[in-house]
C-alpha positions, 0 to 999 in steps of 0.5 A, a space after each residue: 500500500 505504501 506505493 499507492 499511498 505515495 502516489 495518491 498523496 502526490 496526485 492530490 497535491 498536484 490537482 492543477 487545472 487548465 481550461 477545465 482539464 485536470 493535468 494531474 489525471 493526464 500525468 497519472 502514470 508519471 506521478 506514480 513514477 515520481 512518487 515511487 522514484 522509478 522515473 529517470 529524469 534529466 534537466 534536458 527533458 525540461 525543454 519539453 515546455 517549448 513543445 506541444 503534441 501536434 493534434 492538428 494531424 488528428 483524423 476526426 469524424 463523427 466517430 474516430 479512434 486513437 491508439 496511444 503512446 504505447 509501443 507494443 505490437 500486441 496492443 496495436 494488434 488488439 486495437 486494430 482487431 477491435 476496430 475491424 469488428 466495429 467498422 473499417 470506416 472509422 478513422 484510426 489515429 496511431 498517436 505514435 506517428 504524430 510529432 511534437 510541434 514548437 509552442 514557446 510560452 515561457 510565462 506559462 512555464 513560469 506560472 506552472 512552475 510557481 503552481 507546482 512549488 505552491 502545491 508541493 511545499 509539504 512534500 519532498 520533491 527534488 528541484 529536478 522533479 518540480 521543474 520536470 512536472 512544470 515542464 510537462 504540465 506546460 507541454 499539455 497546456 500548449 497541447 490543449 490550446 491546439 485542441 481548442 482550435 480544432 472543430 469537433 462539432 461533427 464528432 459524436 463518439 471517440 474511442 481510445 485505446 486506453 483512456 486512463 493514460 497521458 494524451 488519450 486521457 487528455 483527449 478524453 477529458 477534452 471531448 467529454 467537455 464538448 459533450 462527445 461520448 467517450 469509450 475506452 478499450 481494455 488493453 489487458 485483464 484487470 483485477 482488483 489489488 489487495 496488497 503491493 498495489 502496482 501502477 496498473 491501479 490507474 485503470 480504476 483510480 484514474 478512470 475517465 471514459 464514459 464507457 469502458 469496453 470490458 472483456 468479460 463479466 469478471 472485469 466488470 465486477 472487479 471495476 464495480 468493487 473499486 467504485 466504478 458505476 455499472 453504467 460505465 462498464 459494457 461487457 464486449 468480449 475477448 478482443 483478439 482473434 482466436 483460431 480453433 486449436 485441438 486441446 492437449 490431452 491432460 493426462 499425457 501433458 507436462 513434459 515440455 512446458 512454455 514458461 510465460 514470464 511476467 513483466 520486469 516489475 515482477 522479476 523476483 517472482 520470475 526468478 523464484 519460479 525458475 529456481 523451482 523449475 530448475 530443481 523440478 527438472 533435475 528429478 523429471 524428464 522434462 524441458 522448458 522454453 522461457 517466453 519473456 515479457 517485452 520489458 525483461 532483460 533478455 541477457 539475464 534470462 538467456 544466461 539462466 536458460 543456458 545454465 539450466 539447460 532450458 530454451 528461450 524464445 527469441 524476442 521476435 517470436 510472438 506469444 502466439 507462435 510459442 503457444 502454437 508450437 506443438 513441441 510444447 504440451 503445457 504452460 506455466 504463467 507468472 502474473 500474466 494474461 498470457 495464462 488465458 491465451 495458453 488455455 485458448 490455444 488448447 494447452 493446460 496452463 499452471 500458475 505460479 504465485 508468491 506473496 508479491 501479487 494477486 491473481 485473477 479468477 482461473 482454474 484450480 491450478 496455482 502452486 507456490 513451491 516444488 512440492 505443490 507443483 508436483 501435487 498439482 500435476 499429479 492431480 490434473 493428470 488424473 482428471 478426465 479431459 472433458 471435465 477439465 476443458 469444460 471447466 476451462 471454457 466456463 472460466 474463459 467465457 466469464 473472465 475474458 469474454 471468450 465467445 462474446 462479440 459485442 463491440 459493434 453493438 456497444 459502440 454503434 448503438 
């Protein structure tokens, strides 16, 4: 809870508005990073106050959409797959392709700097952090000036990839003020957090859009528990294309495993699992492939794999390519929605958990140590295939909306 409380304290202190836009909401992720000392800052970055995001390049229409500043191919594929389902005529804006534009307002920067100093007098921010925050706020003020010169009178609906984050949050706030109905996709499975709350909490704490297009009922229920009203939550289904796969016979599985590792924030949990598997491998005839999250240090895990006679997927190899490889007959996941993708691919998937994170609803397939792993595999191998896969299908429908496709209906209605 400490990280979350530091974030909430700093965000509340930075409750600064410009033309009815809450700048602390636009900067939520950066505020988290500053509050928890995970953002690398330089004095050079303060020069950002001389620029703005060039929304003049935005393609608008009665309904238009954006993909935000997240350089993730899997997220971009998800965005395009959803938009294909809704309508191929809706303009799509990849904001990664839009440049900054020069916008020099030194007095505005000094005013923002004064406000940040005023609002954070009781907090222990460094001079560099204060100047950086003022520069970033000035950057977004400059951007708002650009938005105010664009004619949105014909726009009725706006779809963001992630309405809680940076420029998409800014655009969502701005368009709501113009009485435009705003939607946001769900970029990954959301769960409520109870301890060691990560930055993912901005999904509910910084909730902005009029409607969130949830994957399944599980996500909808989790958001309601966090205080988001049900009217803002539309169950829309699993957004990715799923090709029909033959299910693995559970009894004969668990010889060759694809290990689906969590992002860098959970490096320690990844290593704990790998230590368990290294021990397990010494006593069993089995092999493992490590599939890394894009944020992980490839060199570290490559060395680990080499030392313990494991394989490692190349960074260019997609998760789906690994899961579709018939050499691997099961998977183990660490705090990742790749767990559900493994099940969708027809492979049994186990989940490792330690005390550092919460897990969403799934099958009874969690283990914490070597002994529990062996007990779990023994139990699953005794289960009838039909029973196992029928229960998995129920879970996939409820948690990620497998078999549901309501995107077009929910947006075009």
